[in-house]
VMD Tcl script that builds the backbone (N, CA, C; Angstrom):
set m [mol new atoms 315]
animate dup $m
set s [atomselect $m all]
$s set {name element resname resid chain x y z} {
  {N N MET 1 A -95.824 -78.282 49.343}
  {CA C MET 1 A -96.008 -79.703 49.520}
  {C C MET 1 A -96.755 -80.235 48.309}
  {N N LYS 2 A -96.363 -81.399 47.845}
  {CA C LYS 2 A -96.981 -82.050 46.698}
  {C C LYS 2 A -97.910 -83.166 47.163}
  {N N THR 3 A -98.912 -83.444 46.363}
  {CA C THR 3 A -99.827 -84.543 46.629}
  {C C THR 3 A -99.563 -85.630 45.605}
  {N N THR 4 A -99.479 -86.873 46.072}
  {CA C THR 4 A -99.243 -88.009 45.200}
  {C C THR 4 A -100.316 -89.061 45.434}
  {N N ALA 5 A -100.911 -89.528 44.357}
  {CA C ALA 5 A -101.898 -90.614 44.460}
  {C C ALA 5 A -101.137 -91.937 44.414}
  {N N LEU 6 A -101.582 -92.879 45.188}
  {CA C LEU 6 A -100.890 -94.163 45.309}
  {C C LEU 6 A -101.918 -95.281 45.240}
  {N N ARG 7 A -101.702 -96.220 44.337}
  {CA C ARG 7 A -102.590 -97.379 44.229}
  {C C ARG 7 A -101.904 -98.559 44.904}
  {N N LEU 8 A -102.619 -99.207 45.785}
  {CA C LEU 8 A -102.100 -100.377 46.493}
  {C C LEU 8 A -103.041 -101.548 46.289}
  {N N GLU 9 A -102.472 -102.733 46.283}
  {CA C GLU 9 A -103.307 -103.935 46.295}
  {C C GLU 9 A -104.090 -103.925 47.614}
  {N N GLU 10 A -105.236 -104.521 47.606}
  {CA C GLU 10 A -106.095 -104.492 48.797}
  {C C GLU 10 A -105.402 -105.085 50.024}
  {N N ASP 11 A -104.689 -106.209 49.859}
  {CA C ASP 11 A -104.037 -106.819 51.020}
  {C C ASP 11 A -102.889 -105.961 51.537}
  {N N THR 12 A -102.158 -105.296 50.625}
  {CA C THR 12 A -101.083 -104.393 51.054}
  {C C THR 12 A -101.672 -103.214 51.812}
  {N N HIS 13 A -102.767 -102.670 51.318}
  {CA C HIS 13 A -103.436 -101.555 51.987}
  {C C HIS 13 A -103.891 -101.962 53.386}
  {N N ALA 14 A -104.495 -103.142 53.502}
  {CA C ALA 14 A -104.984 -103.618 54.803}
  {C C ALA 14 A -103.826 -103.799 55.782}
  {N N GLN 15 A -102.714 -104.365 55.293}
  {CA C GLN 15 A -101.546 -104.554 56.164}
  {C C GLN 15 A -100.959 -103.216 56.597}
  {N N LEU 16 A -100.875 -102.279 55.675}
  {CA C LEU 16 A -100.355 -100.953 56.001}
  {C C LEU 16 A -101.245 -100.267 57.027}
  {N N MET 17 A -102.538 -100.400 56.865}
  {CA C MET 17 A -103.471 -99.783 57.798}
  {C C MET 17 A -103.299 -100.376 59.202}
  {N N VAL 18 A -103.126 -101.679 59.287}
  {CA C VAL 18 A -102.940 -102.329 60.589}
  {C C VAL 18 A -101.631 -101.878 61.219}
  {N N VAL 19 A -100.559 -101.883 60.453}
  {CA C VAL 19 A -99.251 -101.470 60.984}
  {C C VAL 19 A -99.320 -100.022 61.461}
  {N N ALA 20 A -99.929 -99.161 60.666}
  {CA C ALA 20 A -100.044 -97.749 61.055}
  {C C ALA 20 A -100.819 -97.618 62.362}
  {N N GLN 21 A -101.926 -98.333 62.488}
  {CA C GLN 21 A -102.715 -98.272 63.716}
  {C C GLN 21 A -101.914 -98.780 64.913}
  {N N LEU 22 A -101.205 -99.891 64.737}
  {CA C LEU 22 A -100.406 -100.443 65.834}
  {C C LEU 22 A -99.289 -99.502 66.259}
  {N N GLU 23 A -98.773 -98.730 65.305}
  {CA C GLU 23 A -97.707 -97.770 65.601}
  {C C GLU 23 A -98.255 -96.421 66.050}
  {N N GLY 24 A -99.554 -96.269 66.019}
  {CA C GLY 24 A -100.160 -94.992 66.411}
  {C C GLY 24 A -99.935 -93.903 65.371}
  {N N LEU 25 A -99.888 -94.299 64.107}
  {CA C LEU 25 A -99.644 -93.366 63.012}
  {C C LEU 25 A -100.862 -93.288 62.108}
  {N N THR 26 A -100.941 -92.191 61.399}
  {CA C THR 26 A -101.913 -92.142 60.311}
  {C C THR 26 A -101.302 -92.898 59.133}
  {N N MET 27 A -102.136 -93.281 58.192}
  {CA C MET 27 A -101.620 -93.946 56.988}
  {C C MET 27 A -100.642 -93.017 56.271}
  {N N THR 28 A -100.967 -91.755 56.214}
  {CA C THR 28 A -100.095 -90.787 55.550}
  {C C THR 28 A -98.725 -90.741 56.219}
  {N N ASP 29 A -98.695 -90.691 57.550}
  {CA C ASP 29 A -97.414 -90.654 58.257}
  {C C ASP 29 A -96.625 -91.946 58.066}
  {N N ALA 30 A -97.325 -93.072 58.040}
  {CA C ALA 30 A -96.647 -94.352 57.813}
  {C C ALA 30 A -96.021 -94.386 56.419}
  {N N ILE 31 A -96.748 -93.906 55.431}
  {CA C ILE 31 A -96.230 -93.868 54.058}
  {C C ILE 31 A -95.050 -92.909 53.967}
  {N N ARG 32 A -95.157 -91.741 54.597}
  {CA C ARG 32 A -94.046 -90.784 54.584}
  {C C ARG 32 A -92.788 -91.392 55.205}
  {N N GLN 33 A -92.952 -92.066 56.346}
  {CA C GLN 33 A -91.793 -92.692 56.994}
  {C C GLN 33 A -91.171 -93.753 56.097}
  {N N ALA 34 A -92.012 -94.523 55.432}
  {CA C ALA 34 A -91.500 -95.558 54.533}
  {C C ALA 34 A -90.734 -94.941 53.369}
  {N N ILE 35 A -91.256 -93.877 52.821}
  {CA C ILE 35 A -90.584 -93.205 51.701}
  {C C ILE 35 A -89.256 -92.602 52.157}
  {N N GLU 36 A -89.250 -91.947 53.313}
  {CA C GLU 36 A -88.006 -91.364 53.837}
  {C C GLU 36 A -86.950 -92.439 54.082}
  {N N ALA 37 A -87.366 -93.605 54.607}
  {CA C ALA 37 A -86.426 -94.711 54.832}
  {C C ALA 37 A -85.903 -95.236 53.502}
  {N N PHE 38 A -86.760 -95.338 52.509}
  {CA C PHE 38 A -86.364 -95.786 51.179}
  {C C PHE 38 A -85.324 -94.845 50.579}
  {N N ILE 39 A -85.598 -93.540 50.651}
  {CA C ILE 39 A -84.666 -92.545 50.105}
  {C C ILE 39 A -83.324 -92.612 50.830}
  {N N GLU 40 A -83.345 -92.738 52.143}
  {CA C GLU 40 A -82.098 -92.814 52.912}
  {C C GLU 40 A -81.288 -94.049 52.521}
  {N N THR 41 A -81.955 -95.164 52.327}
  {CA C THR 41 A -81.277 -96.387 51.892}
  {C C THR 41 A -80.639 -96.176 50.518}
  {N N LYS 42 A -81.366 -95.582 49.607}
  {CA C LYS 42 A -80.851 -95.335 48.253}
  {C C LYS 42 A -79.709 -94.324 48.278}
  {N N ARG 43 A -79.806 -93.339 49.148}
  {CA C ARG 43 A -78.780 -92.307 49.258}
  {C C ARG 43 A -77.429 -92.923 49.625}
  {N N GLN 44 A -77.440 -94.012 50.361}
  {CA C GLN 44 A -76.207 -94.667 50.803}
  {C C GLN 44 A -75.696 -95.697 49.787}
  {N N ASN 45 A -76.391 -95.877 48.689}
  {CA C ASN 45 A -76.026 -96.853 47.668}
  {C C ASN 45 A -74.960 -96.264 46.739}
  {N N PRO 46 A -73.743 -96.851 46.692}
  {CA C PRO 46 A -72.677 -96.309 45.845}
  {C C PRO 46 A -73.026 -96.308 44.354}
  {N N GLU 47 A -73.793 -97.293 43.894}
  {CA C GLU 47 A -74.183 -97.327 42.478}
  {C C GLU 47 A -75.056 -96.130 42.128}
  {N N LEU 48 A -75.997 -95.822 42.998}
  {CA C LEU 48 A -76.873 -94.676 42.759}
  {C C LEU 48 A -76.073 -93.381 42.784}
  {N N THR 49 A -75.127 -93.296 43.709}
  {CA C THR 49 A -74.277 -92.107 43.797}
  {C C THR 49 A -73.486 -91.933 42.503}
  {N N ALA 50 A -72.935 -93.009 41.978}
  {CA C ALA 50 A -72.169 -92.941 40.731}
  {C C ALA 50 A -73.051 -92.506 39.567}
  {N N ARG 51 A -74.263 -93.047 39.496}
  {CA C ARG 51 A -75.179 -92.645 38.417}
  {C C ARG 51 A -75.556 -91.173 38.541}
  {N N ALA 52 A -75.777 -90.720 39.775}
  {CA C ALA 52 A -76.124 -89.311 39.987}
  {C C ALA 52 A -74.974 -88.404 39.558}
  {N N GLU 53 A -73.749 -88.786 39.876}
  {CA C GLU 53 A -72.581 -87.994 39.471}
  {C C GLU 53 A -72.443 -87.956 37.950}
  {N N ALA 54 A -72.744 -89.064 37.283}
  {CA C ALA 54 A -72.689 -89.100 35.820}
  {C C ALA 54 A -73.744 -88.173 35.218}
  {N N VAL 55 A -74.933 -88.174 35.803}
  {CA C VAL 55 A -75.992 -87.282 35.315}
  {C C VAL 55 A -75.586 -85.824 35.515}
  {N N LEU 56 A -75.013 -85.504 36.670}
  {CA C LEU 56 A -74.557 -84.128 36.917}
  {C C LEU 56 A -73.483 -83.720 35.919}
  {N N ALA 57 A -72.569 -84.628 35.596}
  {CA C ALA 57 A -71.523 -84.326 34.610}
  {C C ALA 57 A -72.151 -84.059 33.245}
  {N N ASP 58 A -73.171 -84.853 32.859}
  {CA C ASP 58 A -73.865 -84.620 31.588}
  {C C ASP 58 A -74.550 -83.256 31.581}
  {N N ILE 59 A -75.176 -82.910 32.695}
  {CA C ILE 59 A -75.844 -81.607 32.802}
  {C C ILE 59 A -74.820 -80.486 32.649}
  {N N ASP 60 A -73.668 -80.616 33.315}
  {CA C ASP 60 A -72.628 -79.594 33.228}
  {C C ASP 60 A -72.103 -79.457 31.794}
  {N N ARG 61 A -71.892 -80.604 31.096}
  {CA C ARG 61 A -71.416 -80.556 29.705}
  {C C ARG 61 A -72.452 -79.888 28.807}
  {N N ASP 62 A -73.712 -80.234 28.991}
  {CA C ASP 62 A -74.776 -79.641 28.185}
  {C C ASP 62 A -74.881 -78.143 28.430}
  {N N ALA 63 A -74.799 -77.740 29.694}
  {CA C ALA 63 A -74.877 -76.309 30.027}
  {C C ALA 63 A -73.696 -75.554 29.424}
  {N N ALA 64 A -72.500 -76.136 29.485}
  {CA C ALA 64 A -71.315 -75.485 28.910}
  {C C ALA 64 A -71.475 -75.340 27.399}
  {N N SER 65 A -71.999 -76.364 26.759}
  {CA C SER 65 A -72.211 -76.317 25.313}
  {C C SER 65 A -73.206 -75.220 24.950}
  {N N ARG 66 A -74.278 -75.115 25.706}
  {CA C ARG 66 A -75.280 -74.074 25.447}
  {C C ARG 66 A -74.707 -72.682 25.696}
  {N N ARG 67 A -73.918 -72.540 26.789}
  {CA C ARG 67 A -73.283 -71.242 27.068}
  {C C ARG 67 A -72.376 -70.846 25.925}
  {N N ASP 68 A -71.572 -71.797 25.419}
  {CA C ASP 68 A -70.665 -71.513 24.307}
  {C C ASP 68 A -71.442 -71.110 23.056}
  {N N ALA 69 A -72.546 -71.809 22.785}
  {CA C ALA 69 A -73.355 -71.482 21.611}
  {C C ALA 69 A -73.931 -70.079 21.718}
  {N N ILE 70 A -74.437 -69.729 22.885}
  {CA C ILE 70 A -74.997 -68.384 23.075}
  {C C ILE 70 A -73.902 -67.330 22.965}
  {N N ALA 71 A -72.768 -67.591 23.584}
  {CA C ALA 71 A -71.663 -66.629 23.529}
  {C C ALA 71 A -71.197 -66.425 22.089}
  {N N SER 72 A -71.070 -67.512 21.330}
  {CA C SER 72 A -70.600 -67.365 19.950}
  {C C SER 72 A -71.648 -66.664 19.098}
  {N N LEU 73 A -72.913 -66.881 19.368}
  {CA C LEU 73 A -73.978 -66.206 18.630}
  {C C LEU 73 A -73.866 -64.702 18.793}
  {N N PHE 74 A -73.696 -64.230 20.027}
  {CA C PHE 74 A -73.636 -62.802 20.260}
  {C C PHE 74 A -72.269 -62.227 19.940}
  {N N ASP 75 A -71.209 -62.990 20.077}
  {CA C ASP 75 A -69.886 -62.516 19.678}
  {C C ASP 75 A -69.846 -62.293 18.178}
  {N N GLU 76 A -70.467 -63.186 17.385}
  {CA C GLU 76 A -70.513 -63.032 15.935}
  {C C GLU 76 A -71.317 -61.807 15.551}
  {N N LYS 77 A -72.458 -61.574 16.213}
  {CA C LYS 77 A -73.284 -60.407 15.920}
  {C C LYS 77 A -72.510 -59.122 16.198}
  {N N GLN 78 A -71.829 -59.091 17.337}
  {CA C GLN 78 A -71.097 -57.886 17.704}
  {C C GLN 78 A -69.916 -57.672 16.767}
  {N N ALA 79 A -69.249 -58.727 16.343}
  {CA C ALA 79 A -68.095 -58.610 15.459}
  {C C ALA 79 A -68.522 -58.175 14.064}
  {N N SER 80 A -69.699 -58.594 13.576}
  {CA C SER 80 A -70.134 -58.266 12.222}
  {C C SER 80 A -70.870 -56.932 12.153}
  {N N ALA 81 A -71.355 -56.408 13.268}
  {CA C ALA 81 A -72.073 -55.131 13.263}
  {C C ALA 81 A -71.082 -53.990 13.167}
  {N N PRO 82 A -71.375 -52.993 12.299}
  {CA C PRO 82 A -70.469 -51.841 12.210}
  {C C PRO 82 A -70.466 -51.067 13.523}
  {N N ALA 83 A -69.315 -50.608 13.918}
  {CA C ALA 83 A -69.195 -49.851 15.163}
  {C C ALA 83 A -69.816 -48.482 14.978}
  {N N LYS 84 A -70.616 -48.044 15.942}
  {CA C LYS 84 A -71.239 -46.724 15.907}
  {C C LYS 84 A -70.464 -45.809 16.839}
  {N N PRO 85 A -70.269 -44.563 16.428}
  {CA C PRO 85 A -69.581 -43.622 17.322}
  {C C PRO 85 A -70.364 -43.436 18.614}
  {N N ALA 86 A -69.653 -43.191 19.676}
  {CA C ALA 86 A -70.290 -42.997 20.985}
  {C C ALA 86 A -71.231 -41.808 20.924}
  {N N GLY 87 A -72.379 -41.926 21.571}
  {CA C GLY 87 A -73.333 -40.824 21.662}
  {C C GLY 87 A -74.328 -40.778 20.526}
  {N N THR 88 A -74.240 -41.692 19.549}
  {CA C THR 88 A -75.215 -41.671 18.461}
  {C C THR 88 A -76.472 -42.377 18.898}
  {N N ASN 89 A -77.562 -42.017 18.279}
  {CA C ASN 89 A -78.855 -42.608 18.595}
  {C C ASN 89 A -78.875 -44.049 18.101}
  {N N GLN 90 A -79.260 -44.981 18.939}
  {CA C GLN 90 A -79.271 -46.394 18.583}
  {C C GLN 90 A -80.458 -46.750 17.695}
  {N N SER 91 A -81.612 -46.052 17.845}
  {CA C SER 91 A -82.786 -46.391 17.047}
  {C C SER 91 A -82.899 -45.430 15.870}
  {N N PRO 92 A -83.457 -45.923 14.756}
  {CA C PRO 92 A -83.604 -45.034 13.596}
  {C C PRO 92 A -84.642 -43.964 13.888}
  {N N PRO 93 A -84.522 -42.805 13.227}
  {CA C PRO 93 A -85.486 -41.729 13.477}
  {C C PRO 93 A -86.881 -42.150 13.023}
  {N N SER 94 A -87.894 -41.668 13.717}
  {CA C SER 94 A -89.271 -42.061 13.421}
  {C C SER 94 A -89.929 -41.122 12.425}
  {N N GLY 95 A -89.294 -40.010 12.119}
  {CA C GLY 95 A -89.903 -39.026 11.214}
  {C C GLY 95 A -90.783 -38.040 11.950}
  {N N ARG 96 A -90.775 -38.079 13.283}
  {CA C ARG 96 A -91.605 -37.170 14.072}
  {C C ARG 96 A -90.699 -36.263 14.896}
  {N N THR 97 A -91.184 -35.061 15.150}
  {CA C THR 97 A -90.464 -34.132 15.996}
  {C C THR 97 A -90.971 -34.283 17.408}
  {N N ARG 98 A -90.382 -33.559 18.342}
  {CA C ARG 98 A -90.812 -33.648 19.737}
  {C C ARG 98 A -92.236 -33.169 19.941}
  {N N GLY 99 A -92.751 -32.334 19.076}
  {CA C GLY 99 A -94.109 -31.809 19.213}
  {C C GLY 99 A -95.160 -32.824 18.789}
  {N N GLY 100 A -94.746 -33.946 18.213}
  {CA C GLY 100 A -95.692 -34.970 17.820}
  {C C GLY 100 A -96.094 -34.861 16.352}
  {N N ARG 101 A -95.652 -33.776 15.653}
  {CA C ARG 101 A -95.987 -33.629 14.249}
  {C C ARG 101 A -94.855 -34.181 13.412}
  {N N SER 102 A -95.173 -34.580 12.238}
  {CA C SER 102 A -94.164 -35.117 11.322}
  {C C SER 102 A -93.207 -34.012 10.945}
  {N N ALA 103 A -91.946 -34.361 10.750}
  {CA C ALA 103 A -90.943 -33.381 10.367}
  {C C ALA 103 A -91.209 -32.864 8.977}
  {N N LYS 104 A -91.958 -33.601 8.156}
  {CA C LYS 104 A -92.243 -33.189 6.780}
  {C C LYS 104 A -93.472 -32.303 6.686}
  {N N SER 105 A -94.305 -32.166 7.743}
  {CA C SER 105 A -95.522 -31.382 7.659}
  {C C SER 105 A -95.244 -29.927 7.737}
}
mol reanalyze $m
mol bondsrecalc $m
mol representation Tube
mol addrep $m
């Protein structure tokens, strides 16, 4: 749950407090109900729905562009790297033997 600070004009606060008391609600519950009603009203607005769909389309285009960029970055690396025979060590030798001493000692 998130906490939100809200500044109200004094007369709006007084009216909200009276309405909440008359409804048998806390101020917090009255504010929550008002916000939920606001969101529901907006949810039914076709203009808002159209804008939301446009934003989702932009997000999808941006994500596809980023996926393509990442794929091409690694495809280029793999294509330009010389192929190593199967079973070869991927990391260069460290100059140490299994006993912990240098191979040159």
